[in-house]
N, C-alpha and C positions, 0 to 999 in steps of 0.2 A: 772622333771618338765615340760620340754617342750613335753615329751610324752603323760603325763598326760594330759596337754592343747590341744593336738591333738586329743587324743582319746574323750576326752569331746566336742570338736569341731563337730567332726563326728558324736557323737551321737546325738547332737543337730540338725546337718543336718537331720539326720534319723529321728529324731522326728517331725522335721516341714515338711518333705515329706510325712510322714504318716498322719499327721494333714489335708495337703493340699488334698491329698488322699481322707480322708474321706468327706472333703468339697466336693472335684468334685463327689466323689461317692454319697453322699446324694443327689446333685443336678441333677445327671443323674438317679438317681433312681428315683426321682421327675416326671423327663421328660418322663421316661418308663411308670409309671402309669399313666399320664396323658393321653398318647397316648393309651394304651392297655384298660382302663377302659371304655371309650365309646363304644369299639368294642365288648367287652363282657357283658357289662351292670350292672355290679357290681364292688365294691371296689377290688382292686388287690393291693398285696403288692410286691414290687420288691426288691431284693437284689443282689448287685454285688459284687461279690468276686473274688478270685484269686489275684497274688501279684500284687500290685499297681493298682487294677482294677478299681478304680475311675480316676486316671491319664490316664489311656490307653484308659478309655471309651472317653475321651475328643477328642480323636483321632479316636473314632469311631471302636475301638478295645476292646471287652469287653471279659475277659477270661473265666468268669462265671457269667451268668444271672439266677436267681432264682425267679419264680413268683408263687405266692400262692393266692387262692381266694376261697371263699365258695358259695355255692348255684349259680353254673353257669350255666345257661339256656343252652341248646344246639338248635343250631339253627334249625329251621323247624321240631322240635321234641318236643312232650310233655315229655321231660324230663329233670330232673335238675341234675348237678354233684353235689354231696354233698360237697365235698373237691377235689381242683385240684393242682396238684404240676406240675408245669413245670421248668426243667433246660436245659439250651443252653451253650453249650460250644464254645469258640474259635468264638464268634460271631463277624462279620464284617457289619458295618453300614454304607451306604453312604445315605448322606441325612437322610431320614426319614424311609428308607428301608433296611432290611437285605440284604447281598449279598453271604453272606457264615456262616456257623454254622452247627452244630450237636446237635440235642436236644432230650430229653426223657420226658415222662409224667407219671404222675401215679395219676387216675380218681378213686376217690371213690363212690360209690352209697349206699344209705342206704335202709333199706328193703322197704321203700314206694316207692323210685324210681325204684327197681327192681320188684315189683309188677306191677308197671304202663308200664314196659316195657315187662312183660310177657305175654304169651298168656292169654284170658280171663278165659279159665276153669283152670288155674293152679294159677292165682294172689293171690287169697285169701287162699290159701293153703301153700304159700310160707313163709318161715321165715329163717332170717340170724341170727346163733348162733354159739357159740363155734368153729367159723373157717370153719364153713360149711353152706351151701344151703340145706334145707331141706324141704320135704315135708310133710306135716301133711295129714295123711290118717284117723285120728280117731284113730284108734287102735295103730299106730305107727308112730313116724318121721322118714321118709326115706331120707337119705343124697343124694344129686345129683352131680355127677360129673361136673364140669363148664370147656369146652374146646373151645379157639378161633379156629373157622373155617374159612380160608382165603376164599373171593369170588373174582370174576372176577371184575375189575376196581377199586380195592383197597378197596372194602367194605370188613366186616367179619361179621359172625354170631358167638352167643354163644349157643353151643351146652349142652344140659343139659340131662346127661345119668344116667340112673338109674344103681345102681351096681347090676348087674346078672339079673335074669330072676324074675321079681316080678309081678304076676297077677294081683293084685289089682292096680298096680301103672301104668301098660301098660292100664288097662280100664279107669283110671282117666286121666293119660297124653298123652296117645296114643303112648307109648313107646319113643323115642329119640325126643324131642323138641330142635326147633332151634328157637333163637331170634334175627332177623336180626339188624345190627347196620349199619346205615349210617356214613360212615367215611370220613371226610374232605380231600381233596387232601393233600398229603405230611405226613399223618398221618398213621401209622402202629400201629395198636393193636396187640401185641405180646403174651400176657398171660392174664388170668384171675385167681383170687384166692380168697376166702373168707378169710378176717382178721378180727377176731372177729365179729362185727356185721356189716360189711361192705364189699359190693362185690368190689373188687379193680382189673383195668384194667390197664394194662403197656404196655408202648410201645416206639417208637421211632416217631421223625417227624422232618421236615425240615422246618427250619424257613422261608426259602425264598419262599417254594412252598405255606406254610401255609398264609403267609402275602401276597403273589399275589393273592391268593383266595378270 
């Protein structure tokens, strides 16, 4: 009986801690959303994860912070990120500013945004379908490889490469086409791929540098 009572007591304490953690987590998530939303200009959903993430958030240490948003405008560019996912691990916050942490991001662009970013001679010919970026040449739709090319100063470009020697495509596109990306400080675009009908950019970010910018 004593052992059973002790086990029940431990279970009750664990449940109580989980409930407190959930409350603390919800408040911390609300606080994060309230701080981030004015910066990006759209609604943001924050989720704090990891063991007792809510309780640890009170001390300024967040094991996992996940931020999601839709239709996010890109500063100083006529471009909108269709869907954005940011995940920061081992985030340490002092005051209102992060001082440590490692982040990743996934930014998805629909075909309208890809066309807006593409060179004018190519924009109306581009489509995204079946995990491929294709150029409609009338007689055939030709898939293009999308490659991220790092540039000086931390910026990058998306290189659209035709598969092999296609004379008609060269006439329309002019061979290899590069779409420049103005990348914020602290952000590194590492890869690009077409997933379904979205062009998805992935990479890493330093929350300390991004927040300072």
